[in-house]
C-alpha atoms as a printed R data frame, in Angstrom:
    type eleno elety resid chain resno       x      y       z
1   ATOM     1    CA   UNK     A     1  -0.013 -0.089   0.047
2   ATOM     2    CA   UNK     A     2   1.543  3.270  -1.087
3   ATOM     3    CA   UNK     A     3   2.299  5.868   1.575
4   ATOM     4    CA   UNK     A     4   0.214  9.013   1.512
5   ATOM     5    CA   UNK     A     5   2.128 12.025   0.186
6   ATOM     6    CA   UNK     A     6   3.251 14.553   2.879
7   ATOM     7    CA   UNK     A     7   1.741 17.784   2.023
8   ATOM     8    CA   UNK     A     8   3.064 21.121   3.240
9   ATOM     9    CA   UNK     A     9  -0.020 23.031   3.523
10  ATOM    10    CA   UNK     A    10   1.665 26.208   4.354
11  ATOM    11    CA   UNK     A    11   3.412 26.183   1.065
12  ATOM    12    CA   UNK     A    12   0.222 25.270  -0.799
13  ATOM    13    CA   UNK     A    13  -1.488 28.269   0.894
14  ATOM    14    CA   UNK     A    14   1.270 30.696  -0.038
15  ATOM    15    CA   UNK     A    15   1.168 29.218  -3.761
16  ATOM    16    CA   UNK     A    16  -2.587 29.567  -4.162
17  ATOM    17    CA   UNK     A    17  -3.616 31.607  -7.212
18  ATOM    18    CA   UNK     A    18  -5.535 34.702  -6.295
19  ATOM    19    CA   UNK     A    19  -5.426 36.923  -3.211
20  ATOM    20    CA   UNK     A    20  -6.029 34.931   0.125
21  ATOM    21    CA   UNK     A    21  -5.222 36.170   3.667
22  ATOM    22    CA   UNK     A    22  -5.978 34.824   7.084
23  ATOM    23    CA   UNK     A    23  -7.128 36.924   9.921
24  ATOM    24    CA   UNK     A    24  -8.221 36.458  13.494
25  ATOM    25    CA   UNK     A    25 -11.834 37.183  14.482
26  ATOM    26    CA   UNK     A    26 -10.433 40.591  15.834
27  ATOM    27    CA   UNK     A    27  -9.438 41.296  12.133
28  ATOM    28    CA   UNK     A    28  -5.598 40.916  12.693
29  ATOM    29    CA   UNK     A    29  -3.544 39.423   9.862
30  ATOM    30    CA   UNK     A    30  -1.936 36.096  10.705
31  ATOM    31    CA   UNK     A    31  -0.914 35.098   7.064
32  ATOM    32    CA   UNK     A    32  -1.211 35.953   3.496
33  ATOM    33    CA   UNK     A    33  -0.288 34.258   0.226
34  ATOM    34    CA   UNK     A    34   1.996 35.474  -2.346
35  ATOM    35    CA   UNK     A    35  -0.494 36.853  -4.652
36  ATOM    36    CA   UNK     A    36  -2.037 38.881  -1.830
37  ATOM    37    CA   UNK     A    37   1.213 40.439  -0.951
38  ATOM    38    CA   UNK     A    38   2.089 41.223  -4.524
39  ATOM    39    CA   UNK     A    39  -1.292 42.736  -5.664
40  ATOM    40    CA   UNK     A    40  -1.735 44.648  -2.420
41  ATOM    41    CA   UNK     A    41   1.673 46.014  -2.510
42  ATOM    42    CA   UNK     A    42   2.686 44.990   1.062
43  ATOM    43    CA   UNK     A    43   5.329 42.925   2.596
44  ATOM    44    CA   UNK     A    44   4.762 40.113   4.960
45  ATOM    45    CA   UNK     A    45   6.154 42.282   7.833
46  ATOM    46    CA   UNK     A    46   3.713 45.096   7.011
47  ATOM    47    CA   UNK     A    47   0.707 42.712   7.383
48  ATOM    48    CA   UNK     A    48   1.252 39.998  10.046
49  ATOM    49    CA   UNK     A    49   0.135 41.034  13.502
50  ATOM    50    CA   UNK     A    50  -1.364 44.135  12.328
51  ATOM    51    CA   UNK     A    51  -5.041 45.265  12.290
52  ATOM    52    CA   UNK     A    52  -6.435 45.132   8.743
53  ATOM    53    CA   UNK     A    53  -7.595 48.738   8.659
54  ATOM    54    CA   UNK     A    54  -4.312 50.056  10.071
55  ATOM    55    CA   UNK     A    55  -2.709 48.582   7.027
56  ATOM    56    CA   UNK     A    56  -5.377 49.499   4.633
57  ATOM    57    CA   UNK     A    57  -7.146 52.727   5.909
58  ATOM    58    CA   UNK     A    58  -9.762 54.180   3.870
59  ATOM    59    CA   UNK     A    59  -9.058 56.908   1.230
60  ATOM    60    CA   UNK     A    60  -9.839 60.270   3.133
61  ATOM    61    CA   UNK     A    61 -10.124 62.099  -0.249
62  ATOM    62    CA   UNK     A    62 -13.041 60.061  -1.465
63  ATOM    63    CA   UNK     A    63 -16.173 61.274   0.406
64  ATOM    64    CA   UNK     A    64 -18.288 58.448  -0.987
65  ATOM    65    CA   UNK     A    65 -15.952 55.683   0.044
66  ATOM    66    CA   UNK     A    66 -17.517 52.948   2.080
67  ATOM    67    CA   UNK     A    67 -15.169 50.016   1.284
68  ATOM    68    CA   UNK     A    68 -13.705 49.885   4.858
69  ATOM    69    CA   UNK     A    69 -17.129 49.775   6.608
70  ATOM    70    CA   UNK     A    70 -18.598 47.238   4.292
71  ATOM    71    CA   UNK     A    71 -15.533 45.008   4.572
72  ATOM    72    CA   UNK     A    72 -15.410 45.294   8.339
73  ATOM    73    CA   UNK     A    73 -19.137 44.443   8.730
74  ATOM    74    CA   UNK     A    74 -18.765 41.410   6.392
75  ATOM    75    CA   UNK     A    75 -15.884 40.018   8.417
76  ATOM    76    CA   UNK     A    76 -17.519 40.615  11.868
77  ATOM    77    CA   UNK     A    77 -20.669 38.964  10.467
78  ATOM    78    CA   UNK     A    78 -18.655 35.919   9.429
79  ATOM    79    CA   UNK     A    79 -16.982 35.784  12.896
80  ATOM    80    CA   UNK     A    80 -20.327 36.089  14.686
81  ATOM    81    CA   UNK     A    81 -22.429 33.709  12.613
82  ATOM    82    CA   UNK     A    82 -19.767 31.255  11.405
83  ATOM    83    CA   UNK     A    83 -21.184 31.582   7.868
84  ATOM    84    CA   UNK     A    84 -19.529 32.596   4.650
85  ATOM    85    CA   UNK     A    85 -20.224 36.143   3.499
86  ATOM    86    CA   UNK     A    86 -19.940 37.130  -0.178
87  ATOM    87    CA   UNK     A    87 -19.609 40.772  -0.794
88  ATOM    88    CA   UNK     A    88 -20.563 42.683  -3.909
89  ATOM    89    CA   UNK     A    89 -18.023 44.392  -6.031
90  ATOM    90    CA   UNK     A    90 -16.500 47.470  -4.246
91  ATOM    91    CA   UNK     A    91 -13.889 50.184  -4.775
92  ATOM    92    CA   UNK     A    92 -11.176 50.206  -2.162
93  ATOM    93    CA   UNK     A    93  -8.344 52.672  -2.806
94  ATOM    94    CA   UNK     A    94  -4.847 51.660  -1.540
95  ATOM    95    CA   UNK     A    95  -2.195 54.088  -0.342
96  ATOM    96    CA   UNK     A    96   1.177 53.830  -2.011
97  ATOM    97    CA   UNK     A    97   3.559 52.968   0.840
98  ATOM    98    CA   UNK     A    98   6.433 54.578  -1.022
99  ATOM    99    CA   UNK     A    99   4.440 57.816  -1.666
100 ATOM   100    CA   UNK     A   100   2.248 58.613   1.324
101 ATOM   101    CA   UNK     A   101  -0.751 60.705   0.221
102 ATOM   102    CA   UNK     A   102  -0.845 59.006  -3.103
103 ATOM   103    CA   UNK     A   103  -3.904 56.645  -3.477
104 ATOM   104    CA   UNK     A   104  -4.271 53.829  -6.256
105 ATOM   105    CA   UNK     A   105  -7.763 52.998  -7.430
106 ATOM   106    CA   UNK     A   106  -8.703 49.336  -6.955
107 ATOM   107    CA   UNK     A   107 -11.787 47.326  -7.406
108 ATOM   108    CA   UNK     A   108 -12.250 44.114  -5.320
109 ATOM   109    CA   UNK     A   109 -14.694 41.294  -5.248
110 ATOM   110    CA   UNK     A   110 -14.186 39.796  -1.652
111 ATOM   111    CA   UNK     A   111 -15.465 36.646   0.031
112 ATOM   112    CA   UNK     A   112 -14.949 35.940   3.754
113 ATOM   113    CA   UNK     A   113 -15.259 32.419   5.119
114 ATOM   114    CA   UNK     A   114 -14.925 31.005   8.611
115 ATOM   115    CA   UNK     A   115 -12.512 28.443   9.935
116 ATOM   116    CA   UNK     A   116 -13.950 26.677  12.946
117 ATOM   117    CA   UNK     A   117 -11.923 25.256  15.881
118 ATOM   118    CA   UNK     A   118 -12.588 22.020  17.701
119 ATOM   119    CA   UNK     A   119 -15.039 23.713  19.913
120 ATOM   120    CA   UNK     A   120 -16.993 25.024  17.034
121 ATOM   121    CA   UNK     A   121 -16.063 28.710  17.464
122 ATOM   122    CA   UNK     A   122 -14.626 30.635  14.599
123 ATOM   123    CA   UNK     A   123 -10.809 30.882  15.035
124 ATOM   124    CA   UNK     A   124  -9.877 32.300  11.643
125 ATOM   125    CA   UNK     A   125 -11.367 34.195   8.772
126 ATOM   126    CA   UNK     A   126 -10.279 33.437   5.223
127 ATOM   127    CA   UNK     A   127 -10.337 36.605   3.299
128 ATOM   128    CA   UNK     A   128 -10.262 35.940  -0.527
129 ATOM   129    CA   UNK     A   129 -10.173 38.758  -2.924
130 ATOM   130    CA   UNK     A   130 -10.605 38.904  -6.720
131 ATOM   131    CA   UNK     A   131  -8.747 41.856  -8.070
132 ATOM   132    CA   UNK     A   132 -10.696 43.211 -10.939
133 ATOM   133    CA   UNK     A   133  -9.291 46.578 -11.385
134 ATOM   134    CA   UNK     A   134  -7.745 45.812 -14.776
135 ATOM   135    CA   UNK     A   135 -10.957 44.268 -15.869
136 ATOM   136    CA   UNK     A   136 -12.867 47.501 -14.949
137 ATOM   137    CA   UNK     A   137 -10.317 49.729 -16.659
138 ATOM   138    CA   UNK     A   138 -10.343 47.583 -19.790
139 ATOM   139    CA   UNK     A   139 -13.865 48.265 -20.630
140 ATOM   140    CA   UNK     A   140 -14.196 50.151 -23.895
141 ATOM   141    CA   UNK     A   141 -10.689 49.337 -24.932
142 ATOM   142    CA   UNK     A   142  -7.264 50.676 -23.867
143 ATOM   143    CA   UNK     A   143  -6.450 54.276 -23.181
144 ATOM   144    CA   UNK     A   144  -9.286 55.092 -20.630
145 ATOM   145    CA   UNK     A   145 -11.532 56.690 -23.225
146 ATOM   146    CA   UNK     A   146 -14.895 58.182 -22.280
147 ATOM   147    CA   UNK     A   147 -16.733 54.953 -23.146
148 ATOM   148    CA   UNK     A   148 -14.427 52.982 -20.848
149 ATOM   149    CA   UNK     A   149 -15.176 55.391 -17.894
150 ATOM   150    CA   UNK     A   150 -18.887 55.266 -18.450
151 ATOM   151    CA   UNK     A   151 -18.922 51.434 -18.435
152 ATOM   152    CA   UNK     A   152 -16.755 51.365 -15.357
153 ATOM   153    CA   UNK     A   153 -18.999 53.857 -13.578
154 ATOM   154    CA   UNK     A   154 -22.133 51.874 -14.690
155 ATOM   155    CA   UNK     A   155 -20.719 48.479 -13.348
156 ATOM   156    CA   UNK     A   156 -19.582 50.085 -10.193
157 ATOM   157    CA   UNK     A   157 -22.979 51.667  -9.606
158 ATOM   158    CA   UNK     A   158 -24.873 48.498 -10.211
159 ATOM   159    CA   UNK     A   159 -22.549 46.710  -7.785
160 ATOM   160    CA   UNK     A   160 -23.090 49.370  -5.197
161 ATOM   161    CA   UNK     A   161 -26.828 49.144  -5.632
162 ATOM   162    CA   UNK     A   162 -26.666 45.369  -5.248
163 ATOM   163    CA   UNK     A   163 -24.693 45.724  -1.954
164 ATOM   164    CA   UNK     A   164 -27.287 48.234  -0.735
165 ATOM   165    CA   UNK     A   165 -30.236 45.852  -1.560
166 ATOM   166    CA   UNK     A   166 -28.486 42.977   0.186
167 ATOM   167    CA   UNK     A   167 -27.756 45.175   3.255
168 ATOM   168    CA   UNK     A   168 -31.489 46.181   3.367
169 ATOM   169    CA   UNK     A   169 -32.554 42.616   3.115
170 ATOM   170    CA   UNK     A   170 -30.290 41.638   5.855
171 ATOM   171    CA   UNK     A   171 -31.517 44.400   8.129
172 ATOM   172    CA   UNK     A   172 -35.029 43.342   7.433
173 ATOM   173    CA   UNK     A   173 -34.333 39.743   8.275
174 ATOM   174    CA   UNK     A   174 -32.589 40.885  11.510
175 ATOM   175    CA   UNK     A   175 -35.628 42.838  12.493
176 ATOM   176    CA   UNK     A   176 -37.978 40.116  11.659
177 ATOM   177    CA   UNK     A   177 -35.877 37.714  13.792
178 ATOM   178    CA   UNK     A   178 -35.866 40.201  16.738
179 ATOM   179    CA   UNK     A   179 -39.639 40.627  16.626
180 ATOM   180    CA   UNK     A   180 -40.190 36.894  16.286
181 ATOM   181    CA   UNK     A   181 -38.095 36.044  19.248
182 ATOM   182    CA   UNK     A   182 -39.750 38.684  21.333
183 ATOM   183    CA   UNK     A   183 -42.989 37.390  20.371
184 ATOM   184    CA   UNK     A   184 -42.132 33.837  21.256
185 ATOM   185    CA   UNK     A   185 -40.672 34.884  24.672
186 ATOM   186    CA   UNK     A   186 -43.835 36.816  25.444
187 ATOM   187    CA   UNK     A   187 -46.178 33.903  24.502
188 ATOM   188    CA   UNK     A   188 -44.216 31.125  26.165
189 ATOM   189    CA   UNK     A   189 -45.512 30.545  29.723
190 ATOM   190    CA   UNK     A   190 -43.755 31.203  32.931
191 ATOM   191    CA   UNK     A   191 -43.305 27.679  34.218
192 ATOM   192    CA   UNK     A   192 -44.763 28.658  37.687
193 ATOM   193    CA   UNK     A   193 -46.388 25.192  38.235
194 ATOM   194    CA   UNK     A   194 -42.932 23.792  38.323
195 ATOM   195    CA   UNK     A   195 -41.723 26.088  40.987
196 ATOM   196    CA   UNK     A   196 -42.218 23.605  43.846
197 ATOM   197    CA   UNK     A   197 -40.887 20.637  41.742
198 ATOM   198    CA   UNK     A   198 -37.359 19.604  40.583
199 ATOM   199    CA   UNK     A   199 -37.630 20.783  37.025
200 ATOM   200    CA   UNK     A   200 -35.741 22.639  34.334
201 ATOM   201    CA   UNK     A   201 -36.950 24.384  31.199
202 ATOM   202    CA   UNK     A   202 -34.798 25.439  28.229
203 ATOM   203    CA   UNK     A   203 -35.497 27.178  24.981
204 ATOM   204    CA   UNK     A   204 -32.791 27.742  22.294
205 ATOM   205    CA   UNK     A   205 -33.686 29.687  19.158
206 ATOM   206    CA   UNK     A   206 -32.143 28.644  15.862
207 ATOM   207    CA   UNK     A   207 -29.149 30.440  14.658
208 ATOM   208    CA   UNK     A   208 -29.583 32.644  11.482
209 ATOM   209    CA   UNK     A   209 -31.923 35.515  10.735
210 ATOM   210    CA   UNK     A   210 -34.446 33.338   8.878
211 ATOM   211    CA   UNK     A   211 -34.615 30.259  11.115
212 ATOM   212    CA   UNK     A   212 -36.838 31.595  13.948
213 ATOM   213    CA   UNK     A   213 -39.416 28.630  14.343
214 ATOM   214    CA   UNK     A   214 -42.599 28.045  16.212
215 ATOM   215    CA   UNK     A   215 -41.593 25.723  19.047
216 ATOM   216    CA   UNK     A   216 -43.271 25.986  22.292
217 ATOM   217    CA   UNK     A   217 -43.824 24.309  25.709
218 ATOM   218    CA   UNK     A   218 -46.637 24.506  28.228
219 ATOM   219    CA   UNK     A   219 -47.186 23.441  31.866
220 ATOM   220    CA   UNK     A   220 -50.647 23.159  33.303
221 ATOM   221    CA   UNK     A   221 -51.712 22.386  36.951
222 ATOM   222    CA   UNK     A   222 -54.531 19.809  36.952
223 ATOM   223    CA   UNK     A   223 -56.949 19.131  39.723
224 ATOM   224    CA   UNK     A   224 -55.366 17.516  42.842
225 ATOM   225    CA   UNK     A   225 -51.716 17.051  42.471
226 ATOM   226    CA   UNK     A   226 -51.684 16.472  38.700
227 ATOM   227    CA   UNK     A   227 -49.704 18.226  36.175
228 ATOM   228    CA   UNK     A   228 -49.796 18.443  32.348
229 ATOM   229    CA   UNK     A   229 -46.712 18.997  30.387
230 ATOM   230    CA   UNK     A   230 -46.713 19.560  26.680
231 ATOM   231    CA   UNK     A   231 -44.379 20.633  23.757
232 ATOM   232    CA   UNK     A   232 -45.192 21.474  20.108
233 ATOM   233    CA   UNK     A   233 -43.698 22.568  16.921
234 ATOM   234    CA   UNK     A   234 -45.242 24.523  14.181
235 ATOM   235    CA   UNK     A   235 -43.959 23.959  10.614
236 ATOM   236    CA   UNK     A   236 -42.335 26.986   9.083
237 ATOM   237    CA   UNK     A   237 -40.100 30.024  10.099
238 ATOM   238    CA   UNK     A   238 -40.398 33.629  11.064
239 ATOM   239    CA   UNK     A   239 -43.211 35.750  12.314
240 ATOM   240    CA   UNK     A   240 -45.873 33.574  10.782
241 ATOM   241    CA   UNK     A   241 -44.634 30.552  12.719
242 ATOM   242    CA   UNK     A   242 -44.381 32.473  15.979
243 ATOM   243    CA   UNK     A   243 -47.998 33.674  15.647
244 ATOM   244    CA   UNK     A   244 -49.312 30.316  14.837
245 ATOM   245    CA   UNK     A   245 -47.433 28.973  17.841
246 ATOM   246    CA   UNK     A   246 -48.940 31.435  20.206
247 ATOM   247    CA   UNK     A   247 -52.513 30.616  19.164
248 ATOM   248    CA   UNK     A   248 -51.948 26.789  19.337
249 ATOM   249    CA   UNK     A   249 -50.130 26.942  22.642
250 ATOM   250    CA   UNK     A   250 -53.048 28.885  24.191
251 ATOM   251    CA   UNK     A   251 -55.654 26.672  22.735
252 ATOM   252    CA   UNK     A   252 -53.980 23.471  24.016
253 ATOM   253    CA   UNK     A   253 -53.558 25.052  27.399
254 ATOM   254    CA   UNK     A   254 -57.299 25.846  27.637
255 ATOM   255    CA   UNK     A   255 -58.271 22.415  26.215
256 ATOM   256    CA   UNK     A   256 -56.055 20.579  28.695
257 ATOM   257    CA   UNK     A   257 -57.890 22.235  31.668
258 ATOM   258    CA   UNK     A   258 -61.213 20.721  30.626
259 ATOM   259    CA   UNK     A   259 -60.205 17.527  28.746
260 ATOM   260    CA   UNK     A   260 -60.522 14.055  30.428
261 ATOM   261    CA   UNK     A   261 -57.063 13.180  29.063
262 ATOM   262    CA   UNK     A   262 -54.337 14.011  26.610
263 ATOM   263    CA   UNK     A   263 -55.920 12.438  23.615
264 ATOM   264    CA   UNK     A   264 -59.122 14.532  24.124
265 ATOM   265    CA   UNK     A   265 -56.930 17.722  24.508
266 ATOM   266    CA   UNK     A   266 -55.153 16.966  21.251
267 ATOM   267    CA   UNK     A   267 -58.555 16.170  19.469
268 ATOM   268    CA   UNK     A   268 -59.713 19.728  20.468
269 ATOM   269    CA   UNK     A   269 -56.558 21.279  19.272
270 ATOM   270    CA   UNK     A   270 -56.692 19.429  15.939
271 ATOM   271    CA   UNK     A   271 -60.080 20.916  15.408
272 ATOM   272    CA   UNK     A   272 -58.810 24.376  16.270
273 ATOM   273    CA   UNK     A   273 -55.735 23.981  14.170
274 ATOM   274    CA   UNK     A   274 -57.893 23.646  10.895
275 ATOM   275    CA   UNK     A   275 -59.024 27.250  11.329
276 ATOM   276    CA   UNK     A   276 -55.516 28.721  11.964
277 ATOM   277    CA   UNK     A   277 -53.355 29.730   8.949
278 ATOM   278    CA   UNK     A   278 -49.981 27.904   9.067
279 ATOM   279    CA   UNK     A   279 -51.060 25.488  11.704
280 ATOM   280    CA   UNK     A   280 -51.294 22.431   9.331
281 ATOM   281    CA   UNK     A   281 -48.918 19.580  10.182
282 ATOM   282    CA   UNK     A   282 -47.887 21.107  13.639
283 ATOM   283    CA   UNK     A   283 -46.696 18.271  15.863
284 ATOM   284    CA   UNK     A   284 -47.390 18.114  19.566
285 ATOM   285    CA   UNK     A   285 -46.933 15.858  22.561
286 ATOM   286    CA   UNK     A   286 -48.771 16.143  25.893
287 ATOM   287    CA   UNK     A   287 -48.467 14.206  29.060
288 ATOM   288    CA   UNK     A   288 -50.782 14.111  32.236
289 ATOM   289    CA   UNK     A   289 -48.810 13.198  35.279
290 ATOM   290    CA   UNK     A   290 -50.557 11.652  38.292
291 ATOM   291    CA   UNK     A   291 -48.439 11.400  41.400
292 ATOM   292    CA   UNK     A   292 -51.085  9.612  43.367
293 ATOM   293    CA   UNK     A   293 -51.022  6.416  41.402
294 ATOM   294    CA   UNK     A   294 -47.488  7.217  39.847
295 ATOM   295    CA   UNK     A   295 -48.671  7.095  36.082
296 ATOM   296    CA   UNK     A   296 -48.053  9.067  33.053
297 ATOM   297    CA   UNK     A   297 -50.903  9.320  30.507
298 ATOM   298    CA   UNK     A   298 -49.683 10.559  27.082
299 ATOM   299    CA   UNK     A   299 -50.585 11.193  23.520
300 ATOM   300    CA   UNK     A   300 -48.433 12.456  20.536
301 ATOM   301    CA   UNK     A   301 -49.438 14.106  17.346
302 ATOM   302    CA   UNK     A   302 -46.516 13.354  14.972
303 ATOM   303    CA   UNK     A   303 -44.072 14.488  17.585
304 ATOM   304    CA   UNK     A   304 -40.885 12.807  18.779
305 ATOM   305    CA   UNK     A   305 -41.809 10.623  21.869
306 ATOM   306    CA   UNK     A   306 -41.221 11.822  25.381
307 ATOM   307    CA   UNK     A   307 -38.292 10.082  27.088
308 ATOM   308    CA   UNK     A   308 -38.572  8.490  30.506
309 ATOM   309    CA   UNK     A   309 -35.276  7.983  32.385
310 ATOM   310    CA   UNK     A   310 -35.723  5.346  35.072
311 ATOM   311    CA   UNK     A   311 -33.884  5.322  38.397
312 ATOM   312    CA   UNK     A   312 -31.744  2.424  37.192
313 ATOM   313    CA   UNK     A   313 -30.409  4.458  34.353
314 ATOM   314    CA   UNK     A   314 -32.404  2.799  31.585
315 ATOM   315    CA   UNK     A   315 -34.413  4.879  29.195
316 ATOM   316    CA   UNK     A   316 -37.833  4.114  27.599
317 ATOM   317    CA   UNK     A   317 -39.683  6.185  24.968
318 ATOM   318    CA   UNK     A   318 -43.286  6.860  25.351
319 ATOM   319    CA   UNK     A   319 -44.247  5.876  21.786
320 ATOM   320    CA   UNK     A   320 -47.329  3.814  22.452
321 ATOM   321    CA   UNK     A   321 -49.807  6.462  21.406
322 ATOM   322    CA   UNK     A   322 -48.459  8.259  18.308
323 ATOM   323    CA   UNK     A   323 -50.765  9.681  15.623
324 ATOM   324    CA   UNK     A   324 -50.434 12.023  12.507
325 ATOM   325    CA   UNK     A   325 -49.729 15.782  13.088
326 ATOM   326    CA   UNK     A   326 -52.501 18.239  13.589
327 ATOM   327    CA   UNK     A   327 -54.838 18.933  10.774
328 ATOM   328    CA   UNK     A   328 -52.922 16.330   8.581
329 ATOM   329    CA   UNK     A   329 -56.130 14.151   8.082
330 ATOM   330    CA   UNK     A   330 -58.950 15.269   5.800
331 ATOM   331    CA   UNK     A   331 -61.228 15.146   9.036
332 ATOM   332    CA   UNK     A   332 -60.713 15.191  12.590
333 ATOM   333    CA   UNK     A   333 -60.789 11.769  14.333
334 ATOM   334    CA   UNK     A   334 -60.297 10.265  17.856
335 ATOM   335    CA   UNK     A   335 -56.708 10.239  18.988
336 ATOM   336    CA   UNK     A   336 -55.058  7.480  20.803
337 ATOM   337    CA   UNK     A   337 -53.527  7.664  24.372
338 ATOM   338    CA   UNK     A   338 -51.437  5.316  26.460
339 ATOM   339    CA   UNK     A   339 -50.339  5.109  30.095
340 ATOM   340    CA   UNK     A   340 -47.093  4.014  31.747
341 ATOM   341    CA   UNK     A   341 -46.095  3.689  35.356
342 ATOM   342    CA   UNK     A   342 -43.065  5.492  36.813
343 ATOM   343    CA   UNK     A   343 -41.004  4.964  39.950
344 ATOM   344    CA   UNK     A   344 -40.157  7.787  42.166
345 ATOM   345    CA   UNK     A   345 -36.996  9.393  41.255
346 ATOM   346    CA   UNK     A   346 -37.589  8.824  37.476
347 ATOM   347    CA   UNK     A   347 -37.124 11.748  35.003
348 ATOM   348    CA   UNK     A   348 -39.545 12.767  32.280
349 ATOM   349    CA   UNK     A   349 -38.035 14.528  29.238
350 ATOM   350    CA   UNK     A   350 -40.187 16.330  26.688
351 ATOM   351    CA   UNK     A   351 -38.422 18.126  23.760
352 ATOM   352    CA   UNK     A   352 -38.801 19.305  20.245
353 ATOM   353    CA   UNK     A   353 -37.209 17.807  17.183
354 ATOM   354    CA   UNK     A   354 -34.363 20.357  17.199
355 ATOM   355    CA   UNK     A   355 -32.779 18.431  19.975
356 ATOM   356    CA   UNK     A   356 -32.582 15.042  18.082
357 ATOM   357    CA   UNK     A   357 -32.984 15.492  14.414
358 ATOM   358    CA   UNK     A   358 -30.064 15.939  12.021
359 ATOM   359    CA   UNK     A   359 -30.203 16.148   8.198
360 ATOM   360    CA   UNK     A   360 -27.538 13.437   7.895
361 ATOM   361    CA   UNK     A   361 -29.183 10.917  10.188
362 ATOM   362    CA   UNK     A   362 -32.421  9.288  10.750
363 ATOM   363    CA   UNK     A   363 -34.619  9.959  13.866
364 ATOM   364    CA   UNK     A   364 -33.641  6.675  15.443
365 ATOM   365    CA   UNK     A   365 -29.937  7.771  15.578
366 ATOM   366    CA   UNK     A   366 -30.997 10.969  17.225
367 ATOM   367    CA   UNK     A   367 -33.140  9.220  19.950
368 ATOM   368    CA   UNK     A   368 -30.236  6.792  20.578
369 ATOM   369    CA   UNK     A   369 -27.999  9.862  21.273
370 ATOM   370    CA   UNK     A   370 -30.707 11.253  23.672
371 ATOM   371    CA   UNK     A   371 -30.873  7.943  25.488
372 ATOM   372    CA   UNK     A   372 -27.110  7.612  25.854
373 ATOM   373    CA   UNK     A   373 -26.832 11.140  27.174
374 ATOM   374    CA   UNK     A   374 -29.590 10.640  29.685
375 ATOM   375    CA   UNK     A   375 -28.037  7.485  31.021
376 ATOM   376    CA   UNK     A   376 -24.595  9.075  31.115
377 ATOM   377    CA   UNK     A   377 -25.957 12.058  33.209
378 ATOM   378    CA   UNK     A   378 -28.582 10.067  35.205
379 ATOM   379    CA   UNK     A   379 -27.512 11.250  38.549
380 ATOM   380    CA   UNK     A   380 -27.558 14.997  37.608
381 ATOM   381    CA   UNK     A   381 -30.085 17.384  38.940
382 ATOM   382    CA   UNK     A   382 -32.663 18.565  36.368
383 ATOM   383    CA   UNK     A   383 -30.983 21.949  35.768
384 ATOM   384    CA   UNK     A   384 -27.685 20.264  35.180
385 ATOM   385    CA   UNK     A   385 -29.189 17.546  33.183
386 ATOM   386    CA   UNK     A   386 -30.961 20.017  30.847
387 ATOM   387    CA   UNK     A   387 -27.644 21.866  30.217
388 ATOM   388    CA   UNK     A   388 -25.863 18.486  29.625
389 ATOM   389    CA   UNK     A   389 -28.346 17.375  26.986
390 ATOM   390    CA   UNK     A   390 -28.085 20.708  25.087
391 ATOM   391    CA   UNK     A   391 -24.302 20.474  25.138
392 ATOM   392    CA   UNK     A   392 -24.226 16.740  24.087
393 ATOM   393    CA   UNK     A   393 -26.994 16.977  21.430
394 ATOM   394    CA   UNK     A   394 -26.915 20.336  19.751
395 ATOM   395    CA   UNK     A   395 -24.324 21.004  17.088
396 ATOM   396    CA   UNK     A   396 -21.293 23.103  18.317
397 ATOM   397    CA   UNK     A   397 -21.775 25.408  15.454
398 ATOM   398    CA   UNK     A   398 -25.245 26.219  16.595
399 ATOM   399    CA   UNK     A   399 -28.685 24.534  15.912
400 ATOM   400    CA   UNK     A   400 -30.506 25.329  12.809
401 ATOM   401    CA   UNK     A   401 -33.921 24.539  14.394
402 ATOM   402    CA   UNK     A   402 -35.408 25.897  17.573
403 ATOM   403    CA   UNK     A   403 -35.155 23.653  20.530
404 ATOM   404    CA   UNK     A   404 -37.634 23.456  23.512
405 ATOM   405    CA   UNK     A   405 -36.857 21.191  26.446
406 ATOM   406    CA   UNK     A   406 -38.431 20.274  29.774
407 ATOM   407    CA   UNK     A   407 -36.741 18.039  32.350
408 ATOM   408    CA   UNK     A   408 -38.927 16.903  35.304
409 ATOM   409    CA   UNK     A   409 -37.909 14.793  38.138
410 ATOM   410    CA   UNK     A   410 -40.904 12.657  39.191
């Protein structure tokens, strides 16, 4: 068997065609390839260890210049989100180091990409730049005639317009995310009924401006010492999903207070969901806990099954009463429910699919990871157990789906 070749990746990086530099999340240069040094007109000593905009300040003679601001925002966005950010064509003049005060016109097409460390955090930013100054100046033929300058100005203007449109869209998405998160926080209940019990509640919104979803949880005190605990997940993203979530959570909370059991509560919610825009195919799981006879009665509407961690460390999933999601059938129909006993000291865990589902795995793999984590942390108190589950099961780079989680020691 042939030995794998030993590759000098530092040499490969420096020989890469095109301008490429590496910066820290604080925007300090740590390396640059040969093309970057040559085309930017800087030595390695002038770059490494220096803040990018100390090396390349903005042209003070150009009142319309915005290259530094846009480049900084793009890089900081990459560092904060861990996602690649492609910028529109921009003009960024460079001062001639041999002649201070003399500025050379440059046109760049930059891309900023993250490099993640073992902990999932961004450790470096790859700053790749296409130098297109000669292409811009070549429009209309050599000599810089009037037609050349007109075409140059037209291309630059259109690129600037695209950048401005992208920025407005990004700001609109950020505002929608902020409103949706505020709406979710306002409509999710204060888990007051859990105050006198050993319990923990967690809610983690998805990363990304467009990924705010409609996950919810609810806790309802039942007559006597009973308690109903539910979670649900609205299909979709953004404000529409958050609004549908609020309506469905309130409806289930009301139905739970008058229903004979979880199945009847979900039947009422199914009928209500048919009148709510965006509520189709919502999933939900609800449990009625009776401490007098140590039983859990449950019903699931297309939702991942609650997990029951037994005092001996084994885990069982409450999957004996699973039915389609809300409003998924042509007509409402009776829903199943099942009952299981629990021993004192057991732990009930309800969650939404963001905790266990991954695009590359089937649901069984996610449930197996959940069971392993529960067994591994079986002696932890609910607060510590909830944190451990999020640490073990959510991606280090951030979850792309909302996650609601309730941990209740029985």
